[in-house]
N, C-alpha and C positions, 0 to 999 in steps of 0.2 A: 682311197678306195672312191670310185668314182661312181655317185648316183645319176644315173639315167633320167630324164625329164620324162619317159616314161612312168619310170617307177614312182616318180616323186609325185605326176599326176595320178597315179592308179592308186596309190596309198591315199591322198587328201581325199579324190572320191568315193576310194571308200569307208573315209571316216566318216564324209558328209552323210554317205546311205547308211552307218551304224549309228549318226546321229537323229534321222529320220524315223519317222512312226513305225517302221516295218512293211510300208504299199512302196508298190512300185516307184522310181522315179527316174526322170527320162534324161539322157545324157544331156539334151540341150539344159533341163534344169541344174544337173549334176555340173555340166560345163560354168554355165552363170555362174553359178554359187562360188564356184572355185577361182571362177577368173581363166578359166583354162580355154583351150583351143578348140570348139565343139566336134570339127571332124576327126582332129587325133586323138580326143579322148573317145572316142565312137571307136575307133580302132583298137584301143585302149582293153576298153570295156570288152567288147569281143575276144580279145586273149584272153582276160580273166573267166569269160564265162567259159571258154574253152577249158580251160585251167580248173575249172570247179569251184571258184571261190564264187561267182555271182550268179542268179540266174535272173532270165529276161523273159518277160512275157509280152506278147504281140497285144494290138490294138489300142483302143481310146486311151485306155483306163494303163496300156504297158510303160514297160521303164526296166529297171533293173532293181533286183534287192541283192542284201547279203545270200549266202546258199546255207551259211554255219552263221553260230553265233559270233558278233565281232570278238570274244574275250578266246576264239579257238581261232583265229587269223593271227598270224604272226605276220611282223615284216617281212620276216626272208620268206614267209610263202608268198609273199608277193610280189617278190625279187626274184625268186629262183624261174619263173617259168618266161616273165617277161625278159631280163638278161642273163638268165643261166646260173651258173654257182655261181658262191659267194667271193669265192677266191680262187684265179685261175693263173699258172704260170705259162707262158704262152701256149696257150689253150690246154693245158693241160691240169690235174689235180694236183696238188702240190705232192699228195703220197705216192704219186708214180715220178715224180722228178728224181735225177740222181744226179749227184757233183762228185769232180774230183779234186785233188790236191787243197789248194787252199781254200776252196768254194766248198770241201766236202760236207763241210752242216749246216748249207744252204740253206736244204729242204726244212731242217727245223726252222729255221725260220718262218720260213712259207705256210709251214701247217701250223703254226704258232698262232700266225695273222690270222688264217681262215678260222682257230679257235677263239681267238677275239670278236673277230666279225659276229661269231654263232653267238659267241655270250652275250650281246646287243639283240642282236635281229633278233635270233629266234625267242626269248624272252618278253619281248616288247608287243605286245597284241594291237588292234584296232581299237579294243574295246582302252585300253591302257592310253591311245592316246587322245582321246576324246575327250575320257574323263581327266586327265592329266596328273594321273595316280601311274608315274613310271615305277617298276620295278626298282627298289633300293639301290641293288647295285649298278643301275644305269643310272640314277638320281645321284649316287655318289661322284660320280662319272661328269656328270653336268656340272659340280661343286668346284670343281680344281679349275681355279680361274685361267690357268695355260692352257686348258681345255679350249677355252674360247680364242685362244689366237692364233693367226695364221703362225706358220713356221716355212 
């Protein structure tokens, strides 16, 4: 899976907001706290606001804050509005692909890949990341030394 800079920056910004006192935080402050490009982050924050993940407040005391508790925002909730579905095959959802002959069962592989991604990305919340208390199923995946190696 390719994780775009847009998604990486968005999750980092949401974690920073979750760790804030609940008041609005400016885009500039969020960018500085995570060493992110401010203009690009502003665009991402607007996308997340339109997706209903953030609230914005104008004015001298303005900025962004989470629209709901960090424990109710999964990583998948961030990915979908920014980059689309978790898994696509040639722009199609895995369940609508079809193959013939020797590749007949390839659709099953693509559906399994999507299910695997969901099992992590829909379970891990912004609050989990901030607290460092990832779900046990996710922690177990990170304890396999092979998980840390490039192939």
